[in-house]
ROFIMI-972552 format. One record per atom (N, C-alpha, C): residue number from 1; residue in one letter; atom name; x, y, z. Coordinates in Angstrom, 1 decimal, padded with zeros to 4 digits, always signed. Layout:
residues N
sedren=NUM | rofi=A | torba=CA | c1=X | c2=Y | c3=Z
...
//
This chain:
residues 82
sedren=1 | rofi=X | torba=N | c1=-002.1 | c2=-026.6 | c3=-003.4
sedren=1 | rofi=X | torba=CA | c1=-003.4 | c2=-025.9 | c3=-003.4
sedren=1 | rofi=X | torba=C | c1=-003.5 | c2=-025.1 | c3=-004.8
sedren=2 | rofi=X | torba=N | c1=-004.7 | c2=-025.0 | c3=-005.3
sedren=2 | rofi=X | torba=CA | c1=-004.9 | c2=-024.3 | c3=-006.6
sedren=2 | rofi=X | torba=C | c1=-004.8 | c2=-022.8 | c3=-006.4
sedren=3 | rofi=X | torba=N | c1=-004.6 | c2=-022.2 | c3=-007.6
sedren=3 | rofi=X | torba=CA | c1=-004.6 | c2=-020.7 | c3=-007.6
sedren=3 | rofi=X | torba=C | c1=-005.9 | c2=-020.1 | c3=-007.1
sedren=4 | rofi=X | torba=N | c1=-007.0 | c2=-020.8 | c3=-007.4
sedren=4 | rofi=X | torba=CA | c1=-008.3 | c2=-020.3 | c3=-007.0
sedren=4 | rofi=X | torba=C | c1=-008.4 | c2=-020.4 | c3=-005.5
sedren=5 | rofi=X | torba=N | c1=-008.1 | c2=-021.5 | c3=-004.9
sedren=5 | rofi=X | torba=CA | c1=-008.1 | c2=-021.7 | c3=-003.4
sedren=5 | rofi=X | torba=C | c1=-007.2 | c2=-020.7 | c3=-002.7
sedren=6 | rofi=X | torba=N | c1=-006.0 | c2=-020.5 | c3=-003.3
sedren=6 | rofi=X | torba=CA | c1=-005.1 | c2=-019.6 | c3=-002.7
sedren=6 | rofi=X | torba=C | c1=-005.6 | c2=-018.2 | c3=-002.7
sedren=7 | rofi=X | torba=N | c1=-006.3 | c2=-017.8 | c3=-003.8
sedren=7 | rofi=X | torba=CA | c1=-006.9 | c2=-016.5 | c3=-003.9
sedren=7 | rofi=X | torba=C | c1=-008.0 | c2=-016.3 | c3=-002.9
sedren=8 | rofi=X | torba=N | c1=-008.9 | c2=-017.3 | c3=-002.8
sedren=8 | rofi=X | torba=CA | c1=-010.0 | c2=-017.2 | c3=-001.8
sedren=8 | rofi=X | torba=C | c1=-009.5 | c2=-017.1 | c3=-000.4
sedren=9 | rofi=X | torba=N | c1=-008.5 | c2=-018.0 | c3=-000.1
sedren=9 | rofi=X | torba=CA | c1=-008.0 | c2=-017.9 | c3=+001.3
sedren=9 | rofi=X | torba=C | c1=-007.3 | c2=-016.6 | c3=+001.6
sedren=10 | rofi=X | torba=N | c1=-006.6 | c2=-016.1 | c3=+000.7
sedren=10 | rofi=X | torba=CA | c1=-005.9 | c2=-014.8 | c3=+000.8
sedren=10 | rofi=X | torba=C | c1=-006.9 | c2=-013.7 | c3=+001.0
sedren=11 | rofi=X | torba=N | c1=-007.9 | c2=-013.7 | c3=+000.1
sedren=11 | rofi=X | torba=CA | c1=-009.0 | c2=-012.7 | c3=+000.2
sedren=11 | rofi=X | torba=C | c1=-009.6 | c2=-012.6 | c3=+001.6
sedren=12 | rofi=X | torba=N | c1=-010.0 | c2=-013.8 | c3=+002.1
sedren=12 | rofi=X | torba=CA | c1=-010.7 | c2=-013.8 | c3=+003.3
sedren=12 | rofi=X | torba=C | c1=-009.8 | c2=-013.6 | c3=+004.5
sedren=13 | rofi=X | torba=N | c1=-008.6 | c2=-014.1 | c3=+004.4
sedren=13 | rofi=X | torba=CA | c1=-007.7 | c2=-014.0 | c3=+005.6
sedren=13 | rofi=X | torba=C | c1=-007.3 | c2=-012.5 | c3=+005.7
sedren=14 | rofi=X | torba=N | c1=-007.3 | c2=-011.7 | c3=+004.7
sedren=14 | rofi=X | torba=CA | c1=-007.0 | c2=-010.3 | c3=+004.8
sedren=14 | rofi=X | torba=C | c1=-008.1 | c2=-009.6 | c3=+005.6
sedren=15 | rofi=X | torba=N | c1=-009.3 | c2=-010.1 | c3=+005.5
sedren=15 | rofi=X | torba=CA | c1=-010.4 | c2=-009.5 | c3=+006.1
sedren=15 | rofi=X | torba=C | c1=-010.8 | c2=-010.1 | c3=+007.5
sedren=16 | rofi=X | torba=N | c1=-010.5 | c2=-011.4 | c3=+007.7
sedren=16 | rofi=X | torba=CA | c1=-010.9 | c2=-012.1 | c3=+008.9
sedren=16 | rofi=X | torba=C | c1=-009.8 | c2=-013.0 | c3=+009.4
sedren=17 | rofi=X | torba=N | c1=-009.4 | c2=-012.8 | c3=+010.6
sedren=17 | rofi=X | torba=CA | c1=-008.3 | c2=-013.6 | c3=+011.2
sedren=17 | rofi=X | torba=C | c1=-008.7 | c2=-015.0 | c3=+011.5
sedren=18 | rofi=X | torba=N | c1=-010.0 | c2=-015.3 | c3=+011.7
sedren=18 | rofi=X | torba=CA | c1=-010.4 | c2=-016.6 | c3=+012.1
sedren=18 | rofi=X | torba=C | c1=-010.7 | c2=-017.6 | c3=+011.0
sedren=19 | rofi=X | torba=N | c1=-010.5 | c2=-017.2 | c3=+009.8
sedren=19 | rofi=X | torba=CA | c1=-010.9 | c2=-018.1 | c3=+008.7
sedren=19 | rofi=X | torba=C | c1=-010.1 | c2=-019.4 | c3=+008.6
sedren=20 | rofi=X | torba=N | c1=-008.9 | c2=-019.4 | c3=+009.1
sedren=20 | rofi=X | torba=CA | c1=-008.1 | c2=-020.7 | c3=+009.0
sedren=20 | rofi=X | torba=C | c1=-007.6 | c2=-021.0 | c3=+007.6
sedren=21 | rofi=X | torba=N | c1=-007.0 | c2=-022.2 | c3=+007.5
sedren=21 | rofi=X | torba=CA | c1=-006.4 | c2=-022.6 | c3=+006.2
sedren=21 | rofi=X | torba=C | c1=-007.3 | c2=-023.6 | c3=+005.5
sedren=22 | rofi=X | torba=N | c1=-008.4 | c2=-024.0 | c3=+006.1
sedren=22 | rofi=X | torba=CA | c1=-009.2 | c2=-025.0 | c3=+005.5
sedren=22 | rofi=X | torba=C | c1=-010.5 | c2=-024.4 | c3=+004.9
sedren=23 | rofi=X | torba=N | c1=-010.7 | c2=-024.7 | c3=+003.7
sedren=23 | rofi=X | torba=CA | c1=-011.9 | c2=-024.2 | c3=+003.0
sedren=23 | rofi=X | torba=C | c1=-013.2 | c2=-025.0 | c3=+003.2
sedren=24 | rofi=X | torba=N | c1=-013.0 | c2=-026.3 | c3=+003.6
sedren=24 | rofi=X | torba=CA | c1=-014.1 | c2=-027.2 | c3=+003.7
sedren=24 | rofi=X | torba=C | c1=-015.1 | c2=-026.7 | c3=+004.8
sedren=25 | rofi=X | torba=N | c1=-016.3 | c2=-026.6 | c3=+004.4
sedren=25 | rofi=X | torba=CA | c1=-017.4 | c2=-026.3 | c3=+005.4
sedren=25 | rofi=X | torba=C | c1=-017.6 | c2=-024.9 | c3=+005.7
sedren=26 | rofi=X | torba=N | c1=-016.7 | c2=-024.0 | c3=+005.2
sedren=26 | rofi=X | torba=CA | c1=-016.9 | c2=-022.6 | c3=+005.6
sedren=26 | rofi=X | torba=C | c1=-018.1 | c2=-022.0 | c3=+004.7
sedren=27 | rofi=X | torba=N | c1=-019.1 | c2=-021.6 | c3=+005.4
sedren=27 | rofi=X | torba=CA | c1=-020.3 | c2=-021.0 | c3=+004.7
sedren=27 | rofi=X | torba=C | c1=-020.2 | c2=-019.5 | c3=+004.8
sedren=28 | rofi=X | torba=N | c1=-020.0 | c2=-018.9 | c3=+003.7
sedren=28 | rofi=X | torba=CA | c1=-019.7 | c2=-017.5 | c3=+003.6
sedren=28 | rofi=X | torba=C | c1=-020.8 | c2=-016.6 | c3=+004.3
sedren=29 | rofi=X | torba=N | c1=-022.0 | c2=-017.0 | c3=+004.1
sedren=29 | rofi=X | torba=CA | c1=-023.1 | c2=-016.2 | c3=+004.6
sedren=29 | rofi=X | torba=C | c1=-023.4 | c2=-016.6 | c3=+006.1
sedren=30 | rofi=X | torba=N | c1=-023.7 | c2=-017.9 | c3=+006.3
sedren=30 | rofi=X | torba=CA | c1=-024.1 | c2=-018.3 | c3=+007.7
sedren=30 | rofi=X | torba=C | c1=-023.0 | c2=-018.1 | c3=+008.7
sedren=31 | rofi=X | torba=N | c1=-021.7 | c2=-018.2 | c3=+008.3
sedren=31 | rofi=X | torba=CA | c1=-020.6 | c2=-018.0 | c3=+009.2
sedren=31 | rofi=X | torba=C | c1=-020.2 | c2=-016.5 | c3=+009.3
sedren=32 | rofi=X | torba=N | c1=-021.0 | c2=-015.6 | c3=+008.6
sedren=32 | rofi=X | torba=CA | c1=-020.8 | c2=-014.2 | c3=+008.8
sedren=32 | rofi=X | torba=C | c1=-019.6 | c2=-013.6 | c3=+008.0
sedren=33 | rofi=X | torba=N | c1=-019.1 | c2=-014.3 | c3=+007.1
sedren=33 | rofi=X | torba=CA | c1=-017.9 | c2=-013.7 | c3=+006.3
sedren=33 | rofi=X | torba=C | c1=-018.3 | c2=-012.7 | c3=+005.2
sedren=34 | rofi=X | torba=N | c1=-019.5 | c2=-012.8 | c3=+004.8
sedren=34 | rofi=X | torba=CA | c1=-019.9 | c2=-011.9 | c3=+003.7
sedren=34 | rofi=X | torba=C | c1=-021.4 | c2=-011.6 | c3=+003.9
sedren=35 | rofi=X | torba=N | c1=-021.8 | c2=-010.4 | c3=+003.6
sedren=35 | rofi=X | torba=CA | c1=-023.2 | c2=-010.0 | c3=+003.6
sedren=35 | rofi=X | torba=C | c1=-023.6 | c2=-009.5 | c3=+002.2
sedren=36 | rofi=X | torba=N | c1=-024.8 | c2=-009.1 | c3=+002.0
sedren=36 | rofi=X | torba=CA | c1=-025.3 | c2=-008.8 | c3=+000.6
sedren=36 | rofi=X | torba=C | c1=-024.5 | c2=-007.6 | c3=+000.1
sedren=37 | rofi=X | torba=N | c1=-024.1 | c2=-006.7 | c3=+001.0
sedren=37 | rofi=X | torba=CA | c1=-023.3 | c2=-005.5 | c3=+000.5
sedren=37 | rofi=X | torba=C | c1=-021.9 | c2=-005.9 | c3=+000.0
sedren=38 | rofi=X | torba=N | c1=-021.3 | c2=-006.8 | c3=+000.8
sedren=38 | rofi=X | torba=CA | c1=-019.9 | c2=-007.2 | c3=+000.4
sedren=38 | rofi=X | torba=C | c1=-019.9 | c2=-008.2 | c3=-000.7
sedren=39 | rofi=X | torba=N | c1=-021.0 | c2=-008.8 | c3=-001.0
sedren=39 | rofi=X | torba=CA | c1=-021.1 | c2=-009.8 | c3=-002.0
sedren=39 | rofi=X | torba=C | c1=-020.8 | c2=-009.2 | c3=-003.4
sedren=40 | rofi=X | torba=N | c1=-021.3 | c2=-008.0 | c3=-003.7
sedren=40 | rofi=X | torba=CA | c1=-021.1 | c2=-007.4 | c3=-004.9
sedren=40 | rofi=X | torba=C | c1=-019.6 | c2=-007.1 | c3=-005.2
sedren=41 | rofi=X | torba=N | c1=-019.0 | c2=-006.6 | c3=-004.2
sedren=41 | rofi=X | torba=CA | c1=-017.5 | c2=-006.3 | c3=-004.3
sedren=41 | rofi=X | torba=C | c1=-016.7 | c2=-007.6 | c3=-004.5
sedren=42 | rofi=X | torba=N | c1=-017.1 | c2=-008.6 | c3=-003.7
sedren=42 | rofi=X | torba=CA | c1=-016.4 | c2=-009.9 | c3=-003.8
sedren=42 | rofi=X | torba=C | c1=-016.6 | c2=-010.6 | c3=-005.2
sedren=43 | rofi=X | torba=N | c1=-017.8 | c2=-010.6 | c3=-005.7
sedren=43 | rofi=X | torba=CA | c1=-018.1 | c2=-011.1 | c3=-007.0
sedren=43 | rofi=X | torba=C | c1=-017.3 | c2=-010.4 | c3=-008.1
sedren=44 | rofi=X | torba=N | c1=-017.3 | c2=-009.1 | c3=-008.0
sedren=44 | rofi=X | torba=CA | c1=-016.5 | c2=-008.3 | c3=-009.0
sedren=44 | rofi=X | torba=C | c1=-015.0 | c2=-008.6 | c3=-009.0
sedren=45 | rofi=X | torba=N | c1=-014.5 | c2=-008.8 | c3=-007.8
sedren=45 | rofi=X | torba=CA | c1=-013.1 | c2=-009.1 | c3=-007.6
sedren=45 | rofi=X | torba=C | c1=-012.8 | c2=-010.5 | c3=-008.2
sedren=46 | rofi=X | torba=N | c1=-013.6 | c2=-011.5 | c3=-007.9
sedren=46 | rofi=X | torba=CA | c1=-013.5 | c2=-012.8 | c3=-008.5
sedren=46 | rofi=X | torba=C | c1=-013.5 | c2=-012.8 | c3=-010.0
sedren=47 | rofi=X | torba=N | c1=-014.5 | c2=-012.1 | c3=-010.6
sedren=47 | rofi=X | torba=CA | c1=-014.7 | c2=-012.0 | c3=-012.0
sedren=47 | rofi=X | torba=C | c1=-013.5 | c2=-011.4 | c3=-012.7
sedren=48 | rofi=X | torba=N | c1=-013.0 | c2=-010.3 | c3=-012.1
sedren=48 | rofi=X | torba=CA | c1=-011.8 | c2=-009.6 | c3=-012.6
sedren=48 | rofi=X | torba=C | c1=-010.5 | c2=-010.5 | c3=-012.5
sedren=49 | rofi=X | torba=N | c1=-010.4 | c2=-011.1 | c3=-011.3
sedren=49 | rofi=X | torba=CA | c1=-009.2 | c2=-011.9 | c3=-011.1
sedren=49 | rofi=X | torba=C | c1=-009.0 | c2=-013.0 | c3=-012.1
sedren=50 | rofi=X | torba=N | c1=-010.1 | c2=-013.7 | c3=-012.4
sedren=50 | rofi=X | torba=CA | c1=-010.1 | c2=-014.9 | c3=-013.2
sedren=50 | rofi=X | torba=C | c1=-010.7 | c2=-014.8 | c3=-014.6
sedren=51 | rofi=X | torba=N | c1=-011.1 | c2=-013.5 | c3=-014.9
sedren=51 | rofi=X | torba=CA | c1=-011.7 | c2=-013.2 | c3=-016.2
sedren=51 | rofi=X | torba=C | c1=-012.9 | c2=-014.2 | c3=-016.5
sedren=52 | rofi=X | torba=N | c1=-013.8 | c2=-014.2 | c3=-015.6
sedren=52 | rofi=X | torba=CA | c1=-015.0 | c2=-015.0 | c3=-015.7
sedren=52 | rofi=X | torba=C | c1=-016.2 | c2=-014.2 | c3=-015.4
sedren=53 | rofi=X | torba=N | c1=-017.4 | c2=-014.7 | c3=-015.7
sedren=53 | rofi=X | torba=CA | c1=-018.7 | c2=-014.1 | c3=-015.4
sedren=53 | rofi=X | torba=C | c1=-019.6 | c2=-015.1 | c3=-014.7
sedren=54 | rofi=X | torba=N | c1=-020.3 | c2=-014.7 | c3=-013.6
sedren=54 | rofi=X | torba=CA | c1=-021.2 | c2=-015.5 | c3=-013.0
sedren=54 | rofi=X | torba=C | c1=-022.7 | c2=-015.1 | c3=-013.4
sedren=55 | rofi=X | torba=N | c1=-023.5 | c2=-016.1 | c3=-013.6
sedren=55 | rofi=X | torba=CA | c1=-024.9 | c2=-015.9 | c3=-013.9
sedren=55 | rofi=X | torba=C | c1=-025.6 | c2=-015.6 | c3=-012.6
sedren=56 | rofi=X | torba=N | c1=-026.8 | c2=-015.1 | c3=-012.7
sedren=56 | rofi=X | torba=CA | c1=-027.6 | c2=-014.9 | c3=-011.5
sedren=56 | rofi=X | torba=C | c1=-027.9 | c2=-016.2 | c3=-010.8
sedren=57 | rofi=X | torba=N | c1=-028.1 | c2=-017.2 | c3=-011.5
sedren=57 | rofi=X | torba=CA | c1=-028.4 | c2=-018.6 | c3=-011.0
sedren=57 | rofi=X | torba=C | c1=-027.2 | c2=-019.1 | c3=-010.2
sedren=58 | rofi=X | torba=N | c1=-026.0 | c2=-018.8 | c3=-010.7
sedren=58 | rofi=X | torba=CA | c1=-024.8 | c2=-019.3 | c3=-010.0
sedren=58 | rofi=X | torba=C | c1=-024.6 | c2=-018.5 | c3=-008.7
sedren=59 | rofi=X | torba=N | c1=-024.9 | c2=-017.2 | c3=-008.7
sedren=59 | rofi=X | torba=CA | c1=-024.8 | c2=-016.4 | c3=-007.5
sedren=59 | rofi=X | torba=C | c1=-025.8 | c2=-016.8 | c3=-006.4
sedren=60 | rofi=X | torba=N | c1=-026.9 | c2=-017.4 | c3=-006.8
sedren=60 | rofi=X | torba=CA | c1=-027.9 | c2=-017.8 | c3=-005.8
sedren=60 | rofi=X | torba=C | c1=-027.8 | c2=-019.3 | c3=-005.5
sedren=61 | rofi=X | torba=N | c1=-026.8 | c2=-020.0 | c3=-006.1
sedren=61 | rofi=X | torba=CA | c1=-026.7 | c2=-021.4 | c3=-005.9
sedren=61 | rofi=X | torba=C | c1=-026.0 | c2=-021.8 | c3=-004.6
sedren=62 | rofi=X | torba=N | c1=-026.2 | c2=-023.0 | c3=-004.1
sedren=62 | rofi=X | torba=CA | c1=-025.5 | c2=-023.5 | c3=-002.9
sedren=62 | rofi=X | torba=C | c1=-024.0 | c2=-023.5 | c3=-003.1
sedren=63 | rofi=X | torba=N | c1=-023.6 | c2=-023.7 | c3=-004.4
sedren=63 | rofi=X | torba=CA | c1=-022.1 | c2=-023.7 | c3=-004.7
sedren=63 | rofi=X | torba=C | c1=-021.4 | c2=-022.4 | c3=-004.3
sedren=64 | rofi=X | torba=N | c1=-022.2 | c2=-021.3 | c3=-004.3
sedren=64 | rofi=X | torba=CA | c1=-021.6 | c2=-020.0 | c3=-004.1
sedren=64 | rofi=X | torba=C | c1=-021.5 | c2=-019.7 | c3=-002.6
sedren=65 | rofi=X | torba=N | c1=-022.2 | c2=-020.4 | c3=-001.8
sedren=65 | rofi=X | torba=CA | c1=-022.2 | c2=-020.2 | c3=-000.3
sedren=65 | rofi=X | torba=C | c1=-020.9 | c2=-020.7 | c3=+000.4
sedren=66 | rofi=X | torba=N | c1=-020.4 | c2=-021.8 | c3=-000.1
sedren=66 | rofi=X | torba=CA | c1=-019.3 | c2=-022.4 | c3=+000.7
sedren=66 | rofi=X | torba=C | c1=-018.0 | c2=-022.2 | c3=-000.1
sedren=67 | rofi=X | torba=N | c1=-016.9 | c2=-022.0 | c3=+000.6
sedren=67 | rofi=X | torba=CA | c1=-015.6 | c2=-021.7 | c3=-000.1
sedren=67 | rofi=X | torba=C | c1=-015.1 | c2=-022.9 | c3=-000.9
sedren=68 | rofi=X | torba=N | c1=-015.3 | c2=-024.1 | c3=-000.4
sedren=68 | rofi=X | torba=CA | c1=-014.8 | c2=-025.2 | c3=-001.1
sedren=68 | rofi=X | torba=C | c1=-015.5 | c2=-025.4 | c3=-002.4
sedren=69 | rofi=X | torba=N | c1=-016.9 | c2=-025.3 | c3=-002.4
sedren=69 | rofi=X | torba=CA | c1=-017.6 | c2=-025.5 | c3=-003.6
sedren=69 | rofi=X | torba=C | c1=-017.5 | c2=-024.3 | c3=-004.5
sedren=70 | rofi=X | torba=N | c1=-017.3 | c2=-023.1 | c3=-004.0
sedren=70 | rofi=X | torba=CA | c1=-017.1 | c2=-021.9 | c3=-004.8
sedren=70 | rofi=X | torba=C | c1=-015.8 | c2=-022.1 | c3=-005.6
sedren=71 | rofi=X | torba=N | c1=-014.7 | c2=-022.6 | c3=-004.9
sedren=71 | rofi=X | torba=CA | c1=-013.5 | c2=-022.8 | c3=-005.6
sedren=71 | rofi=X | torba=C | c1=-013.6 | c2=-023.7 | c3=-006.8
sedren=72 | rofi=X | torba=N | c1=-014.4 | c2=-024.8 | c3=-006.6
sedren=72 | rofi=X | torba=CA | c1=-014.6 | c2=-025.8 | c3=-007.7
sedren=72 | rofi=X | torba=C | c1=-015.4 | c2=-025.1 | c3=-008.8
sedren=73 | rofi=X | torba=N | c1=-016.4 | c2=-024.3 | c3=-008.5
sedren=73 | rofi=X | torba=CA | c1=-017.2 | c2=-023.6 | c3=-009.5
sedren=73 | rofi=X | torba=C | c1=-016.3 | c2=-022.6 | c3=-010.3
sedren=74 | rofi=X | torba=N | c1=-015.4 | c2=-021.9 | c3=-009.7
sedren=74 | rofi=X | torba=CA | c1=-014.5 | c2=-021.0 | c3=-010.4
sedren=74 | rofi=X | torba=C | c1=-013.6 | c2=-021.7 | c3=-011.2
sedren=75 | rofi=X | torba=N | c1=-013.0 | c2=-022.8 | c3=-010.7
sedren=75 | rofi=X | torba=CA | c1=-012.1 | c2=-023.7 | c3=-011.5
sedren=75 | rofi=X | torba=C | c1=-012.8 | c2=-024.2 | c3=-012.7
sedren=76 | rofi=X | torba=N | c1=-014.1 | c2=-024.6 | c3=-012.6
sedren=76 | rofi=X | torba=CA | c1=-014.8 | c2=-025.1 | c3=-013.7
sedren=76 | rofi=X | torba=C | c1=-015.1 | c2=-024.1 | c3=-014.8
sedren=77 | rofi=X | torba=N | c1=-015.4 | c2=-022.9 | c3=-014.3
sedren=77 | rofi=X | torba=CA | c1=-015.6 | c2=-021.8 | c3=-015.3
sedren=77 | rofi=X | torba=C | c1=-014.3 | c2=-021.4 | c3=-016.0
sedren=78 | rofi=X | torba=N | c1=-013.2 | c2=-021.4 | c3=-015.3
sedren=78 | rofi=X | torba=CA | c1=-011.9 | c2=-021.1 | c3=-015.9
sedren=78 | rofi=X | torba=C | c1=-011.6 | c2=-022.2 | c3=-017.0
sedren=79 | rofi=X | torba=N | c1=-011.8 | c2=-023.4 | c3=-016.7
sedren=79 | rofi=X | torba=CA | c1=-011.6 | c2=-024.5 | c3=-017.6
sedren=79 | rofi=X | torba=C | c1=-012.5 | c2=-024.5 | c3=-018.8
sedren=80 | rofi=X | torba=N | c1=-013.7 | c2=-024.1 | c3=-018.6
sedren=80 | rofi=X | torba=CA | c1=-014.7 | c2=-024.1 | c3=-019.7
sedren=80 | rofi=X | torba=C | c1=-014.5 | c2=-023.0 | c3=-020.7
sedren=81 | rofi=X | torba=N | c1=-013.8 | c2=-022.0 | c3=-020.3
sedren=81 | rofi=X | torba=CA | c1=-013.5 | c2=-020.8 | c3=-021.2
sedren=81 | rofi=X | torba=C | c1=-012.3 | c2=-021.1 | c3=-022.1
sedren=82 | rofi=X | torba=N | c1=-011.5 | c2=-022.1 | c3=-021.8
sedren=82 | rofi=X | torba=CA | c1=-010.3 | c2=-022.4 | c3=-022.6
sedren=82 | rofi=X | torba=C | c1=-010.7 | c2=-023.1 | c3=-023.9
//
């Protein structure tokens, strides 16, 4: 598992016992894991952890809603800054 996926799983497992080990299909908003208030804190933590910045468009994209696609987005941003 990648560093990004490990971070995401760890972050949500600390807060939710039922997240499981599988990122596929977990919708952060629809499944109730994050709300608009928690989103700000979560984004700040991600940006700090991986030294990246999200655009407003990325925050509103479908990629940001699901853990598996979010992991890919973060990995892509890390790769593109090298």
